[in-house]
TITI-710738 format. One line per field, with one value per residue (C-alpha): residue in three letters; x, y, z. Coordinates in Angstrom, 2 decimals. Layout:
! residues N
code c(ala, ...)
east c(X, ...)
north c(Y, ...)
up c(Z, ...)
***
This chain:
! residues 390
code c(met, asp, leu, gly, val, gly, trp, arg, lys, asp, gln, his, pro, lys, glu, gly, asn, ala, val, pro, thr, trp, ser, gly, his, thr, ser, asp, glu, arg, tyr, val, val, phe, asp, arg, val, gln, lys, ser, tyr, asp, gly, ser, thr, leu, val, val, lys, asp, leu, asn, leu, ala, ile, ser, lys, gly, glu, phe, leu, thr, met, leu, gly, pro, ser, gly, ser, gly, lys, thr, thr, cys, leu, met, met, leu, ala, gly, phe, glu, thr, ala, thr, asn, gly, glu, ile, arg, leu, ser, gly, arg, asp, ile, asn, leu, val, pro, pro, his, lys, arg, gly, ile, gly, met, val, phe, gln, ser, tyr, ala, leu, phe, pro, his, met, thr, val, ala, glu, asn, leu, ser, phe, pro, leu, glu, val, arg, gly, ile, pro, lys, ala, gln, arg, glu, ile, gln, ile, arg, arg, ala, leu, asp, met, val, lys, met, ala, ala, phe, gly, asp, arg, arg, pro, ala, gln, leu, ser, gly, gly, gln, gln, gln, arg, ile, ala, leu, ala, arg, ala, leu, val, phe, asp, pro, ala, leu, val, leu, met, asp, glu, pro, leu, gly, ala, leu, asp, lys, his, leu, arg, glu, his, met, gln, leu, glu, ile, lys, ser, leu, his, gln, arg, ile, gly, val, thr, val, val, tyr, val, thr, his, asp, gln, ser, glu, ala, leu, thr, met, ser, asp, arg, ile, ala, val, phe, asn, glu, gly, arg, ile, gln, gln, met, ala, ser, pro, ser, asp, ile, tyr, glu, arg, pro, glu, asn, ser, phe, val, ala, gln, phe, ile, gly, ala, asn, asn, ser, leu, ala, gly, val, ile, glu, glu, leu, glu, gly, ser, arg, ala, leu, val, arg, leu, ser, ser, gly, glu, leu, ile, ser, ala, thr, ala, val, gly, val, ser, ala, lys, gly, gln, ala, thr, ser, val, ser, ile, arg, pro, glu, arg, val, glu, phe, lys, pro, glu, leu, met, pro, pro, gly, ala, his, thr, leu, glu, ala, thr, val, ile, glu, thr, val, tyr, met, gly, asp, val, leu, his, cys, arg, leu, thr, ala, ala, gly, ser, asp, asn, phe, val, ile, lys, met, arg, asn, thr, gln, gly, gln, thr, lys, leu, ala, ser, gly, asp, arg, ile, arg, ile, gly, trp, his, pro, glu, asp, ala, arg, ala, leu, asn, pro, thr, thr, val)
east c(4.24, 1.04, 1.59, -1.85, -2.85, -6.17, -8.03, -7.95, -11.43, -11.73, -11.19, -12.90, -11.80, -14.85, -13.98, -10.60, -8.80, -7.60, -4.75, -2.91, -1.90, -0.63, -3.53, -1.48, -2.88, -1.03, -1.76, -1.48, 1.34, 3.52, 2.80, 6.52, 8.85, 12.64, 13.36, 17.05, 18.15, 21.84, 23.58, 27.17, 28.57, 31.93, 30.95, 32.72, 31.78, 28.16, 26.71, 23.37, 23.59, 20.71, 18.04, 14.65, 12.08, 8.28, 6.47, 2.75, 0.35, -0.13, 2.96, 5.57, 8.84, 12.16, 15.48, 17.98, 21.72, 25.12, 26.54, 27.46, 25.14, 23.07, 19.83, 19.86, 20.85, 17.77, 15.58, 17.12, 16.49, 12.86, 12.53, 14.11, 17.20, 19.41, 19.01, 19.40, 22.38, 20.47, 17.08, 13.62, 11.76, 7.96, 5.33, 1.78, 2.75, 4.46, 8.18, 9.34, 13.06, 12.74, 10.01, 11.43, 11.06, 8.38, 6.12, 6.25, 3.74, 5.98, 6.32, 9.82, 11.06, 14.79, 16.94, 17.75, 14.03, 14.79, 12.25, 12.47, 13.70, 12.23, 8.72, 6.16, 5.00, 1.85, 3.90, 6.21, 3.20, 1.65, 4.70, 4.21, 0.54, 1.32, 3.70, 0.91, -1.45, -3.92, -6.18, -5.69, -8.96, -8.15, -4.60, -5.86, -8.07, -5.21, -2.75, -5.14, -5.72, -1.98, -1.20, -4.01, -2.48, 0.77, -0.86, 0.64, -2.50, -1.56, 1.87, 0.99, 2.28, 5.64, 8.93, 11.13, 13.68, 10.92, 10.30, 12.06, 13.69, 10.72, 8.30, 10.34, 10.27, 6.49, 6.23, 8.55, 6.27, 3.17, 4.73, 5.37, 1.73, -0.03, -0.62, -1.92, 0.76, 0.15, 3.86, 6.09, 9.86, 11.76, 15.55, 16.86, 14.15, 14.76, 18.55, 18.97, 16.66, 17.63, 16.85, 13.64, 12.16, 13.26, 11.42, 8.32, 8.37, 8.76, 5.41, 3.86, 4.88, 3.74, 0.39, -0.04, 0.76, -1.87, -4.48, -4.06, -2.79, -0.11, 2.70, 5.98, 9.55, 11.81, 15.62, 17.59, 20.67, 18.94, 17.84, 15.49, 13.78, 13.24, 11.90, 9.50, 7.97, 8.00, 5.62, 8.67, 12.40, 14.86, 18.35, 21.01, 24.73, 27.19, 24.47, 22.29, 19.29, 20.48, 17.00, 13.53, 10.84, 8.68, 10.48, 9.86, 11.21, 14.26, 15.06, 13.98, 14.96, 17.99, 19.04, 22.77, 25.42, 25.34, 21.64, 22.07, 24.92, 23.43, 19.96, 19.99, 22.45, 23.69, 26.08, 28.05, 29.94, 32.26, 32.03, 31.86, 28.89, 29.37, 26.05, 23.16, 19.68, 16.87, 16.63, 18.75, 22.51, 24.95, 27.76, 31.18, 32.18, 35.75, 35.93, 35.12, 31.51, 28.80, 25.50, 22.33, 20.94, 18.51, 20.35, 20.04, 22.13, 24.39, 24.23, 27.07, 29.07, 32.39, 31.06, 32.06, 29.20, 28.44, 25.89, 23.62, 21.99, 20.15, 21.25, 17.71, 17.22, 20.05, 19.24, 21.63, 19.19, 18.89, 15.26, 14.31, 16.03, 13.61, 13.58, 16.36, 18.36, 22.04, 24.14, 27.67, 30.05, 30.72, 32.70, 31.38, 33.62, 31.44, 27.85, 26.65, 23.67, 21.37, 18.31, 15.57, 18.02, 21.42, 23.92, 26.31, 29.42, 30.84, 33.59, 31.72, 32.11, 35.48, 34.17, 35.15, 32.24, 29.25, 26.40, 23.27, 20.49, 18.60, 15.56, 16.25, 13.61, 13.40, 15.12, 17.19, 20.39, 23.39, 26.40, 29.90, 33.15, 34.76, 31.55, 31.32, 27.83, 26.07, 24.15, 21.69, 19.32, 16.78, 18.23, 15.54, 16.94, 20.30, 20.72, 23.63, 24.21, 26.37, 29.25, 29.43, 26.86, 24.86)
north c(-129.71, -127.65, -125.04, -123.42, -124.16, -122.68, -121.58, -118.09, -116.64, -116.01, -119.69, -122.95, -126.60, -127.56, -124.99, -126.53, -123.57, -125.07, -123.01, -123.93, -120.67, -119.51, -118.62, -116.45, -112.97, -110.18, -106.95, -106.99, -104.44, -106.92, -110.13, -110.98, -109.62, -109.74, -108.70, -107.85, -110.70, -111.49, -114.13, -115.34, -118.34, -118.44, -117.26, -113.91, -112.06, -110.92, -111.06, -109.75, -107.14, -106.39, -106.52, -105.06, -105.37, -105.64, -106.71, -106.16, -108.86, -108.69, -106.52, -106.97, -106.21, -106.40, -106.91, -105.15, -104.91, -105.95, -109.45, -110.18, -107.52, -110.02, -109.98, -113.64, -114.76, -112.97, -114.76, -118.15, -117.53, -116.68, -119.82, -121.96, -123.03, -121.00, -120.37, -116.95, -116.68, -114.21, -112.57, -113.76, -114.20, -114.20, -115.14, -114.06, -113.51, -116.88, -117.43, -119.70, -119.93, -123.63, -124.55, -126.68, -125.30, -127.76, -126.77, -123.02, -123.04, -120.80, -120.96, -120.59, -119.68, -120.06, -118.63, -122.16, -123.08, -126.35, -128.33, -132.13, -133.06, -136.61, -135.33, -133.67, -130.15, -131.50, -133.94, -131.11, -129.15, -132.22, -132.91, -130.14, -131.10, -134.79, -134.11, -132.11, -135.08, -133.45, -135.99, -136.61, -135.01, -131.89, -131.88, -131.84, -128.84, -126.87, -127.83, -126.60, -123.36, -122.74, -123.39, -121.03, -118.35, -118.41, -119.02, -122.51, -124.66, -126.49, -127.60, -130.03, -133.12, -131.66, -132.14, -129.19, -129.90, -129.29, -125.75, -122.45, -120.57, -118.26, -121.19, -123.00, -119.90, -119.73, -123.37, -122.72, -119.85, -122.03, -124.71, -122.10, -121.01, -124.34, -125.04, -121.47, -120.15, -116.80, -115.97, -116.53, -115.99, -115.37, -115.52, -113.84, -115.68, -113.85, -113.77, -116.48, -114.83, -112.49, -108.78, -108.73, -111.82, -110.63, -107.33, -109.15, -111.53, -108.62, -107.26, -110.76, -111.40, -107.95, -108.42, -111.85, -110.42, -107.73, -110.29, -112.85, -110.65, -113.03, -111.57, -111.60, -111.17, -110.82, -110.76, -109.14, -107.07, -105.54, -102.01, -101.56, -104.84, -103.61, -100.23, -101.86, -104.51, -103.45, -101.83, -101.15, -101.72, -102.52, -101.52, -103.68, -103.08, -104.82, -106.66, -103.64, -101.96, -98.59, -97.37, -98.90, -97.01, -96.94, -97.11, -93.41, -92.39, -94.63, -93.05, -89.45, -89.11, -91.32, -91.07, -91.62, -91.77, -95.55, -95.56, -92.60, -94.31, -97.82, -96.87, -95.50, -93.12, -90.36, -87.41, -87.21, -83.99, -83.82, -80.75, -79.26, -77.76, -73.97, -73.07, -75.10, -73.76, -76.22, -78.58, -76.38, -76.56, -74.27, -76.45, -75.40, -77.95, -79.16, -77.12, -73.95, -73.30, -72.65, -74.47, -74.95, -78.42, -80.29, -81.42, -85.18, -86.85, -83.84, -81.78, -79.27, -76.60, -77.93, -81.47, -83.35, -84.12, -85.71, -83.80, -86.07, -84.87, -87.21, -86.84, -86.36, -83.35, -81.41, -79.04, -77.52, -75.19, -71.85, -71.40, -74.70, -74.01, -73.42, -70.14, -70.14, -72.84, -73.25, -72.87, -74.03, -74.03, -77.46, -79.05, -82.00, -85.08, -87.53, -88.29, -91.90, -92.95, -95.32, -95.39, -93.56, -91.37, -89.75, -89.80, -86.88, -87.00, -83.64, -81.99, -79.90, -78.81, -80.53, -83.86, -85.52, -87.90, -85.55, -87.02, -85.47, -87.49, -86.15, -87.58, -88.62, -86.45, -84.74, -81.39, -82.24, -80.22, -82.34, -81.98, -82.78, -83.41, -80.12, -78.07, -75.50, -75.39, -74.11, -76.59, -76.02, -77.68, -76.69, -76.54, -78.96, -81.60, -81.57, -83.52, -82.98, -86.48, -88.09, -89.42, -92.67, -95.45, -95.76)
up c(67.73, 67.59, 64.91, 65.23, 61.65, 60.45, 57.33, 55.88, 56.21, 52.46, 51.63, 52.41, 52.13, 50.08, 47.42, 46.76, 48.30, 51.55, 52.94, 56.14, 57.80, 61.15, 63.43, 65.79, 66.38, 64.65, 62.82, 59.04, 59.34, 61.25, 59.37, 59.02, 61.69, 62.09, 65.69, 66.36, 64.12, 63.72, 61.64, 61.79, 59.95, 61.76, 65.25, 64.93, 61.72, 61.45, 57.94, 59.27, 62.03, 64.43, 61.75, 62.63, 59.88, 59.67, 56.49, 55.97, 54.85, 51.07, 50.60, 47.87, 49.65, 47.83, 49.58, 47.33, 47.64, 46.25, 46.63, 50.24, 51.69, 53.71, 51.72, 50.64, 54.14, 55.49, 52.95, 53.83, 57.54, 56.81, 54.67, 57.41, 55.46, 57.81, 61.54, 63.14, 65.48, 67.66, 67.60, 66.60, 63.33, 63.58, 61.02, 61.81, 65.44, 65.98, 66.54, 63.69, 64.51, 65.39, 62.89, 60.02, 56.47, 55.34, 58.23, 57.66, 54.78, 52.68, 48.87, 47.42, 43.94, 43.16, 40.36, 39.20, 39.04, 40.94, 38.91, 38.98, 35.47, 35.55, 36.34, 34.10, 34.84, 36.51, 38.60, 39.70, 40.90, 42.51, 44.67, 47.30, 47.52, 48.03, 50.90, 52.54, 52.27, 49.90, 48.11, 44.38, 43.24, 45.22, 43.85, 40.28, 41.01, 42.56, 39.80, 37.10, 38.99, 39.49, 35.81, 34.81, 37.05, 35.08, 31.67, 31.29, 31.33, 28.12, 29.37, 32.16, 30.33, 29.32, 31.12, 32.15, 29.37, 26.82, 28.11, 27.50, 30.36, 30.73, 30.73, 33.37, 35.53, 35.22, 36.31, 39.27, 40.25, 39.86, 42.07, 44.78, 44.59, 44.10, 47.80, 48.34, 50.69, 52.33, 51.89, 48.84, 48.84, 45.61, 45.40, 42.23, 40.23, 36.95, 37.01, 34.35, 31.80, 28.97, 29.34, 27.29, 28.95, 32.39, 31.94, 30.71, 33.70, 36.11, 34.96, 34.98, 38.58, 39.72, 37.97, 39.56, 43.00, 42.55, 41.47, 44.25, 47.11, 48.37, 50.49, 48.53, 49.80, 46.78, 46.69, 43.86, 43.13, 40.08, 40.98, 38.01, 38.91, 42.47, 41.33, 38.87, 41.11, 44.74, 47.19, 49.37, 48.96, 51.74, 50.55, 52.20, 52.60, 54.92, 56.81, 57.57, 55.96, 54.71, 53.82, 53.51, 51.62, 48.50, 45.14, 44.48, 47.90, 47.51, 44.15, 44.74, 48.40, 49.21, 52.85, 52.38, 49.70, 49.37, 48.48, 46.11, 44.26, 44.25, 43.01, 39.48, 37.84, 40.12, 40.11, 43.34, 44.16, 47.17, 49.39, 52.88, 54.71, 54.73, 56.35, 57.74, 58.40, 59.00, 56.06, 53.79, 53.47, 51.69, 50.37, 49.12, 46.51, 46.21, 42.99, 44.98, 43.87, 46.44, 45.94, 47.98, 48.72, 50.95, 54.09, 54.70, 57.40, 57.88, 61.06, 61.41, 59.64, 58.37, 57.95, 54.80, 52.46, 49.12, 47.03, 44.99, 41.74, 39.35, 35.69, 34.39, 36.72, 35.06, 32.19, 29.66, 27.92, 29.80, 28.71, 30.41, 33.70, 36.59, 38.54, 41.14, 39.33, 40.12, 36.99, 36.29, 33.35, 31.87, 29.04, 27.03, 27.13, 25.19, 24.23, 24.33, 22.21, 24.13, 21.89, 23.76, 25.68, 25.23, 28.08, 27.97, 30.15, 31.22, 33.17, 35.76, 39.39, 39.68, 38.36, 35.09, 35.36, 35.59, 33.53, 32.10, 30.48, 27.47, 25.70, 22.14, 20.45, 17.10, 17.22, 20.31, 20.48, 19.58, 21.87, 20.67, 22.53, 23.56, 23.53, 26.31, 27.82, 30.90, 33.04, 35.87, 38.29, 40.91, 44.46, 45.65, 43.30, 45.10, 48.36, 50.76, 52.13, 54.74, 52.60, 54.57, 54.99, 58.22)
***
């Protein structure tokens, strides 16, 4: 089969940077394309439903969602380990549905590392080069370069069992990069690491992506990981993308209640649209209060809505409340110490789970259970959302 393999223009075989890539014509904005892709394992239930997605060359895109949302299935179809039931997946303009995994030129990093325990680190990295027929002298050059990338140059003679979890993950990453793929897929690669090491590796991977410019498709259910690392995030639920945008847009401007609740802490207040004018909605909460909010996904008076307000956007000191702030009476239920911040749970607006977040600074007002306070937020920080997913 002629796969149209060619060299990237910024690399040359004589330099030890030979990279087999698809030579199909495509714009950088549509480097990876899912075109109306569906996937069913039993012939009746779709785990991926009419997926349309375009990924730019050099982008770091994260597929984020709960277990069973379809994100890992999408990654496995792109890798070639699963086949789409319907639709087309294209890489650099070429349909790859029938191309076997080892001929796609894609690097892969798994949560389990998948290192060969009987091989040294250098031998693990040599393996993908050997199967591609790269000569020994060239292999040694690429192995050294890949180990340098992940700061593991001194570990080539060790076996995986002699490495820590973080070191093994670095080697798994180096093995995915050693043959210079233009696309790297990562499936929950940091899930087995402790919190401190996981956060450190997030920054390491992001820094490496920025240095070498490889396209990354990353799968996780960890929202903070997605917000930290990504250029864009595709939020999955029930086989569909609920929203795809930059991390700041996903967090600051969720398009439905699922995204608002899944990404970060969120206060959700049930209500009904009382008035609707352009992008502004007047909402009567279930507790009876009237508040103003940005209308998102709601279109008519009388429609049920869920008002989303982030805890850090709520103030309890009147002097700090912005002009035009909505204010409500609230009762403190408990305050939870979390080191750098304090989470205070309140009864407010008919909810017993209304949370405000306060910085733990010197002189911060201490709130105790039973305290009566007044809280407020700017109307622009409240979003009247469709209460159901799209």
